[in-house]
C-alpha positions as CSV (number, residue, x, y, z in Angstrom):
1,M,30.6,-16.9,30.5
2,S,31.8,-13.3,31.1
3,T,29.9,-10.8,33.2
4,P,28.6,-7.9,31.1
5,S,30.3,-4.6,31.6
6,S,28.0,-2.0,33.2
7,G,30.4,0.7,34.5
8,I,29.3,-0.1,38.0
9,S,31.8,-0.7,40.8
10,S,32.0,-4.2,42.3
11,N,30.3,-3.2,45.6
12,E,27.3,-1.7,43.7
13,T,26.4,-4.7,41.5
14,L,23.8,-7.4,41.8
15,T,24.8,-10.5,39.9
16,N,22.9,-13.8,39.4
17,S,25.3,-16.7,39.0
18,I,25.3,-20.4,39.4
19,N,28.3,-20.0,41.8
20,I,26.9,-20.9,45.3
21,N,29.9,-19.2,46.9
22,T,29.2,-15.7,45.6
23,A,26.6,-13.2,46.9
24,E,24.4,-11.6,44.2
25,M,24.8,-8.1,45.7
26,K,28.4,-7.3,46.3
27,L,28.2,-5.7,49.7
28,P,31.1,-5.8,52.1
29,L,30.3,-8.5,54.7
30,W,30.2,-6.1,57.6
31,Q,27.6,-4.0,55.8
32,A,25.5,-7.1,54.9
33,N,25.7,-8.2,58.6
34,L,24.8,-4.7,59.9
35,W,21.7,-4.5,57.7
36,F,20.9,-8.0,58.5
37,L,20.8,-7.0,62.2
38,V,18.2,-4.3,61.3
39,L,16.1,-6.9,59.5
40,W,16.5,-9.2,62.5
41,G,15.2,-6.5,64.8
42,M,12.2,-6.0,62.6
43,M,11.5,-9.7,62.6
44,F,11.9,-9.7,66.4
45,F,9.4,-7.0,67.1
46,D,7.1,-8.2,64.3
47,I,6.8,-11.5,66.2
48,V,6.6,-9.8,69.6
49,D,3.7,-7.7,68.4
50,R,2.0,-10.7,66.9
51,F,2.4,-13.1,69.9
52,A,1.7,-10.5,72.6
53,L,-1.8,-11.7,71.9
54,A,-0.8,-15.2,73.1
55,A,0.6,-13.9,76.4
56,C,-2.5,-11.8,77.1
57,L,-5.0,-14.3,75.7
58,P,-6.3,-15.5,79.2
59,Y,-6.9,-11.9,80.2
60,I,-8.5,-11.0,76.9
61,K,-10.8,-14.1,77.1
62,K,-11.9,-13.0,80.6
63,A,-12.3,-9.3,79.7
64,Y,-14.6,-10.1,76.7
65,T,-16.0,-13.5,77.9
66,L,-14.8,-15.4,74.8
67,T,-14.9,-19.0,73.9
68,D,-11.8,-20.8,72.7
69,T,-13.1,-20.6,69.2
70,Q,-13.6,-16.9,69.4
71,A,-10.1,-16.4,70.9
72,G,-8.6,-18.5,68.1
73,F,-10.4,-16.4,65.5
74,L,-8.4,-13.3,66.6
75,N,-5.3,-14.7,65.1
76,S,-7.3,-15.7,62.0
77,M,-8.2,-12.1,61.5
78,F,-4.5,-11.2,61.5
79,A,-3.7,-14.1,59.1
80,L,-6.6,-13.0,56.8
81,S,-5.2,-9.5,56.3
82,V,-1.7,-10.8,55.6
83,A,-3.0,-13.3,53.1
84,I,-5.1,-10.6,51.3
85,L,-2.6,-7.8,51.2
86,S,0.8,-9.6,50.8
87,V,0.7,-9.8,47.0
88,P,-0.6,-6.2,46.3
89,V,1.9,-4.7,48.7
90,S,4.8,-6.7,47.2
91,M,3.7,-5.6,43.7
92,I,4.0,-2.0,44.8
93,A,7.4,-2.7,46.2
94,Y,8.4,-4.4,43.0
95,K,7.4,-1.4,40.9
96,W,8.4,1.4,43.4
97,S,10.9,0.6,46.2
98,R,11.4,-2.5,48.4
99,R,13.2,-0.6,51.2
100,K,10.6,2.2,51.4
101,I,7.7,-0.3,51.4
102,L,9.5,-2.2,54.1
103,A,9.9,0.9,56.3
104,I,6.2,1.9,55.8
105,M,5.0,-1.6,56.7
106,V,7.0,-1.7,59.9
107,A,5.5,1.7,60.9
108,V,1.9,0.6,60.1
109,W,2.0,-2.7,62.1
110,S,3.6,-0.8,65.1
111,I,0.8,1.7,65.2
112,A,-1.8,-1.0,64.7
113,S,-0.4,-3.0,67.6
114,W,-0.9,0.0,69.8
115,G,-4.5,0.0,68.7
116,T,-5.0,-3.5,70.1
117,G,-4.6,-2.2,73.6
118,L,-7.2,0.6,72.8
119,A,-9.9,-1.9,71.6
120,K,-13.2,-1.4,73.4
121,G,-14.9,-4.7,72.5
122,Y,-14.5,-7.9,70.6
123,L,-15.3,-6.4,67.2
124,S,-12.8,-3.6,67.6
125,L,-10.2,-6.2,68.9
126,C,-10.7,-8.2,65.7
127,W,-10.3,-5.1,63.6
128,A,-7.1,-4.2,65.5
129,R,-5.5,-7.6,64.8
130,F,-6.6,-7.4,61.2
131,S,-4.8,-4.0,61.0
132,V,-1.6,-5.5,62.5
133,G,-1.7,-8.0,59.6
134,C,-2.1,-5.1,57.1
135,G,1.2,-3.7,58.3
136,E,3.0,-7.1,58.3
137,A,1.8,-8.1,54.8
138,G,4.8,-6.7,52.9
139,Y,7.6,-7.4,55.4
140,A,8.5,-11.1,55.0
141,P,8.7,-11.1,51.1
142,I,11.1,-8.1,51.1
143,A,13.1,-9.4,54.1
144,Y,13.6,-12.9,52.5
145,S,14.6,-11.2,49.2
146,F,17.2,-8.9,50.9
147,V,18.8,-11.9,52.7
148,S,19.0,-13.8,49.4
149,Y,20.7,-10.8,47.7
150,W,23.2,-10.0,50.4
151,Y,24.5,-13.6,51.1
152,P,25.7,-16.4,48.8
153,Q,23.5,-19.5,48.2
154,K,25.8,-21.6,50.4
155,M,24.9,-19.4,53.4
156,R,21.2,-18.9,52.5
157,G,19.9,-21.6,54.8
158,L,22.1,-20.5,57.7
159,M,21.1,-16.8,57.4
160,L,17.4,-17.5,57.0
161,G,17.8,-19.8,60.0
162,F,19.3,-16.9,61.9
163,L,16.4,-14.7,60.8
164,Q,13.9,-17.2,62.0
165,V,15.7,-17.3,65.3
166,A,14.3,-13.8,65.8
167,N,10.9,-15.5,65.6
168,Q,11.9,-18.0,68.3
169,I,13.4,-15.4,70.7
170,A,10.6,-13.0,70.1
171,S,7.9,-15.5,70.7
172,T,9.6,-16.5,73.9
173,V,11.2,-13.4,75.4
174,G,8.2,-11.5,74.1
175,L,5.8,-13.9,75.9
176,M,7.8,-13.6,79.1
177,L,8.0,-9.8,78.8
178,C,4.3,-9.4,77.8
179,G,3.2,-11.9,80.4
180,W,5.0,-9.9,83.1
181,I,3.6,-6.6,81.9
182,A,0.1,-8.0,81.7
183,Y,0.4,-9.5,85.1
184,T,1.8,-6.4,86.7
185,Y,0.2,-3.5,84.8
186,G,-2.7,-4.9,82.8
187,W,-2.7,-6.5,79.3
188,Q,-3.5,-3.2,77.5
189,S,-0.1,-1.8,78.5
190,C,1.8,-4.4,76.4
191,F,0.6,-3.2,73.1
192,G,1.4,0.5,73.5
193,I,5.0,-0.2,74.7
194,L,5.7,-2.5,71.8
195,S,4.9,0.1,69.2
196,I,7.9,2.3,70.0
197,P,10.8,0.0,68.8
198,G,9.0,-0.7,65.6
199,L,8.8,3.0,64.7
200,I,12.5,3.4,65.3
201,L,13.4,0.5,63.1
202,A,11.0,1.8,60.4
203,V,13.2,4.9,60.1
204,L,16.3,2.8,59.7
205,G,14.7,0.6,57.1
206,W,14.2,3.5,54.8
207,F,18.0,3.5,54.1
208,M,18.6,-0.3,53.4
209,P,20.7,-1.2,50.3
210,D,18.6,-2.1,47.3
211,F,18.9,-2.0,43.5
212,K,17.1,0.3,41.2
213,N,13.8,-0.8,39.9
214,K,14.4,1.0,36.6
215,V,16.9,-1.6,35.8
216,Y,14.0,-4.1,35.2
217,A,13.6,-2.4,31.8
218,Q,17.2,-2.7,30.8
219,V,16.9,-6.0,29.1
220,D,19.9,-5.2,26.9
221,K,22.2,-5.4,29.9
222,I,21.5,-9.1,30.4
223,E,23.9,-11.7,29.1
224,Q,21.9,-14.8,28.3
225,T,23.1,-18.4,27.9
226,D,21.7,-20.7,25.2
227,T,18.1,-19.9,26.2
228,A,16.0,-17.0,24.9
229,K,16.8,-13.7,26.5
230,P,14.6,-13.3,29.6
231,K,12.3,-10.4,30.3
232,V,12.1,-8.8,33.7
233,G,8.7,-7.2,33.9
234,M,5.8,-7.8,36.3
235,K,4.1,-10.3,33.9
236,E,7.3,-12.3,33.5
237,A,7.9,-12.4,37.2
238,W,4.5,-13.9,37.8
239,A,4.8,-16.3,34.9
240,Y,8.2,-17.6,36.2
241,T,7.0,-18.0,39.7
242,L,3.7,-19.7,38.9
243,G,5.4,-21.8,36.2
244,T,7.9,-23.3,38.7
245,P,6.3,-26.3,40.4
246,S,8.9,-26.5,43.2
247,V,8.0,-23.0,44.2
248,I,4.3,-23.9,44.6
249,A,5.2,-27.1,46.5
250,A,7.6,-25.2,48.8
251,L,4.8,-22.7,49.5
252,L,2.5,-25.5,50.5
253,M,5.3,-27.0,52.7
254,T,5.7,-23.8,54.7
255,G,1.9,-23.3,54.9
256,F,1.3,-26.8,56.3
257,V,4.1,-26.4,58.8
258,L,2.4,-23.1,60.0
259,I,-0.8,-25.0,60.8
260,A,1.1,-26.6,63.6
261,S,3.5,-23.8,64.4
262,T,0.8,-21.0,64.9
263,A,-1.4,-23.3,66.9
264,V,1.5,-24.1,69.2
265,S,2.5,-20.4,69.5
266,I,-0.9,-19.0,70.1
267,W,-2.2,-21.7,72.5
268,G,1.1,-22.6,74.4
269,V,0.4,-20.3,77.4
270,T,-3.2,-21.5,77.7
271,L,-2.1,-25.1,77.6
272,C,0.4,-24.6,80.4
273,T,-2.2,-22.8,82.6
274,R,-4.7,-25.6,82.1
275,T,-2.4,-28.6,82.2
276,F,0.2,-27.7,84.8
277,G,-1.8,-25.2,87.0
278,M,0.5,-22.3,86.2
279,D,-0.7,-18.7,86.3
280,V,-0.2,-16.6,83.1
281,K,3.2,-15.1,84.3
282,Q,4.6,-18.6,85.1
283,A,3.3,-20.1,81.8
284,A,4.7,-17.2,79.8
285,T,8.1,-17.7,81.5
286,F,8.1,-21.4,80.9
287,I,7.3,-21.0,77.2
288,G,9.9,-18.2,77.1
289,F,12.7,-20.4,78.3
290,V,11.6,-23.2,75.9
291,G,12.1,-20.8,73.0
292,L,15.4,-19.5,74.2
293,V,16.9,-23.0,74.4
294,S,15.4,-24.1,71.1
295,I,17.0,-21.3,69.0
296,V,20.0,-23.6,68.3
297,L,17.9,-26.0,66.1
298,P,16.9,-23.6,63.3
299,I,20.6,-22.4,62.9
300,F,21.9,-26.0,63.1
301,M,19.3,-27.3,60.6
302,G,20.0,-24.3,58.3
303,K,23.7,-25.2,58.3
304,I,22.9,-28.8,57.7
305,A,20.8,-27.9,54.7
306,D,23.5,-25.6,53.3
307,Q,26.0,-28.5,53.6
308,L,23.6,-30.9,51.9
309,I,23.1,-28.8,48.8
310,T,26.9,-28.9,48.2
311,K,26.5,-32.6,47.8
312,R,23.1,-33.0,46.2
313,K,20.5,-30.7,44.7
314,D,17.7,-31.9,46.8
315,G,19.7,-31.4,50.0
316,R,17.2,-28.9,51.5
317,L,14.4,-31.4,51.0
318,I,16.2,-33.9,53.1
319,A,16.6,-31.3,55.8
320,S,12.8,-30.6,55.6
321,I,12.0,-34.3,56.1
322,I,14.3,-34.4,59.1
323,S,12.6,-31.3,60.6
324,G,9.1,-32.7,60.0
325,C,9.9,-36.0,61.6
326,G,11.6,-34.2,64.5
327,F,8.6,-32.0,65.4
328,L,6.1,-34.9,65.1
329,L,8.2,-37.1,67.5
330,A,8.6,-34.2,69.9
331,A,4.8,-33.5,69.8
332,L,4.0,-37.2,70.6
333,V,6.3,-37.1,73.7
334,F,5.0,-33.7,74.8
335,T,1.3,-34.8,74.5
336,K,1.8,-38.0,76.3
337,D,3.5,-36.2,79.1
338,C,0.8,-33.6,79.4
339,I,-2.0,-36.2,79.6
340,Y,-0.3,-38.8,81.9
341,S,2.8,-37.9,83.9
342,K,2.8,-34.1,83.8
343,D,6.5,-34.1,84.3
344,L,7.7,-30.5,83.7
345,V,11.3,-31.6,82.8
346,V,10.0,-34.0,80.0
347,A,7.5,-31.3,78.9
348,F,10.3,-28.7,78.7
349,I,12.7,-30.9,76.7
350,S,10.1,-32.1,74.2
351,Y,8.6,-28.6,73.8
352,V,12.2,-27.3,73.0
353,F,12.5,-29.8,70.1
354,L,9.0,-29.2,68.9
355,K,9.4,-25.4,68.6
356,G,12.9,-25.7,67.2
357,F,12.1,-28.1,64.4
358,L,8.9,-26.2,63.5
359,I,10.9,-23.0,62.9
360,A,13.7,-24.9,61.1
361,A,11.2,-26.3,58.6
362,T,9.7,-22.9,57.9
363,A,13.1,-21.3,57.2
364,N,14.2,-24.2,54.9
365,S,11.1,-23.8,52.7
366,A,11.8,-20.1,52.2
367,A,15.4,-21.0,51.2
368,I,14.1,-23.5,48.6
369,I,12.0,-20.8,47.0
370,N,14.9,-18.3,46.8
371,D,17.2,-21.1,45.4
372,V,15.0,-21.7,42.3
373,V,13.9,-18.1,41.5
374,P,16.2,-15.5,39.9
375,P,17.0,-12.5,42.1
376,H,14.9,-10.0,40.2
377,Y,11.7,-12.1,40.6
378,R,12.1,-12.9,44.3
379,T,10.0,-10.0,45.7
380,I,7.1,-11.4,43.7
381,S,7.7,-15.1,44.5
382,N,8.3,-14.3,48.2
383,S,5.1,-12.4,48.4
384,L,3.3,-15.8,48.2
385,I,5.0,-17.0,51.4
386,P,2.9,-14.9,53.8
387,I,-0.2,-15.9,51.8
388,S,0.7,-19.6,52.3
389,N,1.8,-19.1,55.9
390,Q,-1.2,-17.1,57.0
391,G,-3.8,-18.2,54.5
392,I,-3.1,-21.9,55.2
393,G,-1.4,-22.0,58.6
394,G,-2.3,-18.8,60.4
395,M,-6.0,-18.8,59.6
396,T,-6.6,-22.5,60.2
397,G,-4.1,-23.6,62.9
398,P,-5.2,-21.6,65.9
399,L,-8.9,-21.7,64.9
400,L,-8.8,-25.5,64.4
401,C,-7.0,-25.9,67.7
402,G,-9.6,-23.9,69.4
403,I,-12.5,-25.9,67.9
404,L,-10.8,-29.2,68.8
405,S,-10.0,-27.9,72.3
406,D,-13.7,-27.1,72.9
407,K,-14.5,-30.7,72.0
408,F,-11.5,-32.8,73.1
409,G,-9.4,-30.6,75.4
410,I,-6.3,-28.6,74.7
411,N,-3.8,-31.4,75.0
412,L,-5.4,-33.7,72.4
413,A,-6.1,-30.6,70.2
414,F,-2.4,-29.9,70.1
415,M,-1.5,-33.3,69.0
416,Y,-4.2,-33.5,66.3
417,V,-3.3,-30.2,64.8
418,I,0.5,-31.0,64.7
419,A,-0.2,-34.4,63.2
420,I,-2.3,-32.8,60.4
421,G,0.5,-30.3,59.7
422,F,3.1,-33.0,59.6
423,A,1.2,-35.3,57.2
424,L,0.5,-32.4,54.8
425,Q,4.1,-31.1,55.0
426,I,5.6,-34.4,54.1
427,L,3.3,-34.8,51.2
428,A,4.2,-31.4,49.8
429,T,7.9,-32.2,50.3
430,L,7.6,-35.3,48.1
431,V,5.8,-33.3,45.4
432,C,8.6,-30.7,45.5
433,K,11.2,-33.4,45.1
434,M,9.7,-34.4,41.8
435,F,10.4,-31.0,40.3
436,L,13.3,-29.5,42.2
437,T,16.2,-30.6,40.0
438,R,14.5,-29.5,36.8
439,D,13.7,-26.1,38.3
440,L,17.2,-25.6,39.6
441,E,18.5,-26.3,36.1
442,K,16.0,-23.9,34.6
443,M,17.2,-21.2,37.0
444,E,20.9,-21.8,36.1
445,R,20.0,-21.4,32.4
446,V,18.5,-17.9,32.9
447,G,21.9,-16.1,32.6
448,V,24.0,-13.4,34.3
449,F,22.4,-10.1,35.4
450,S,24.1,-6.8,36.2
451,L,21.8,-4.4,38.2
452,E,22.7,-1.0,39.4
453,R,22.4,-0.5,43.2
454,E,19.9,2.2,44.3
């Protein structure tokens, strides 16, 4: 099959191909890596803004006299706004500009994070966390899409793993930093300071490489295979996404993993203060070092998944099952240690594997979605990832953990929530396996696209 001539130079063309060795957007590697670092920084401060709440939670609980259930509901407010707004924001990005929406979203969540420190009561605190979610609603779909354009399929798992490492480092270094600021200067100071880097990155995001949305209407520039010539409008994007069963299954996979992951992230500091007698600064530091050590696992599992897909089409699913079994086993060891021996060395090692495998499973699910959807539809399909992550995981994980903690204690609550997330993730993985090969073959039959860079 020949690539249609478009009069566009090679470094300004986005091409969809079954060749897993070729990037769809022909950027020089140094440019792709440079813009990836900007995306990485956005992800880093996104997560720091989000999980500053976890570092400050003991202080916030004391300031507003909250129960564990009320404290868990704060993250549910954030998750609710992400779930509600992710699709509308992504649709605007699809029709207008991905890079501009990305920049605006980063600015909005940075300003809203500052508002968290200005909250005067529980209701205003809930509203502030809801507003942070409003800003973050459009970030992830666009970020995942950009990574999938800039790098070939054989590197997709690795680079999404690197992107998720920002999650790990931010939720750890961020906890350490915010725990220190809260301990030294008061918890309100954290949120104002964190808004500054986000606003700087928002300016940079305005200039990211993208392709022109007007090309969606240039159907005559698409060279099709033996299938009917595809259309590239909003209606077709939704039809393709919702008509691909492995996309739906992968969305459920990531949502179910987030039930465990968000509960672990939000309640980690609180668990350490109650179980090991640490103060907030010590607990945040402990969780911080856990995350720093565990960053190797998402990268390693992403590389494993990329290697597996060169040998079998369901390679990423095998990696997902490995990650699921890994975080369940680590959770069992961690919970047993917390209840019985309270050995900090065992707790540290098991927590490292728990956090690492949870993040690896999340990145792998996003890679599956981008593998089975053509590049021009990915902003829409990726918009469903935050809905699944926050609508299923973010809204239920911390709240469920808080409810179970009020009844059974924080240690058993941890184990119960992680076991629920694992069982549901494995079930969704098996469903995805039933359809993945067929959906990959459908994607390969779509054809070759030539889209002009913006």
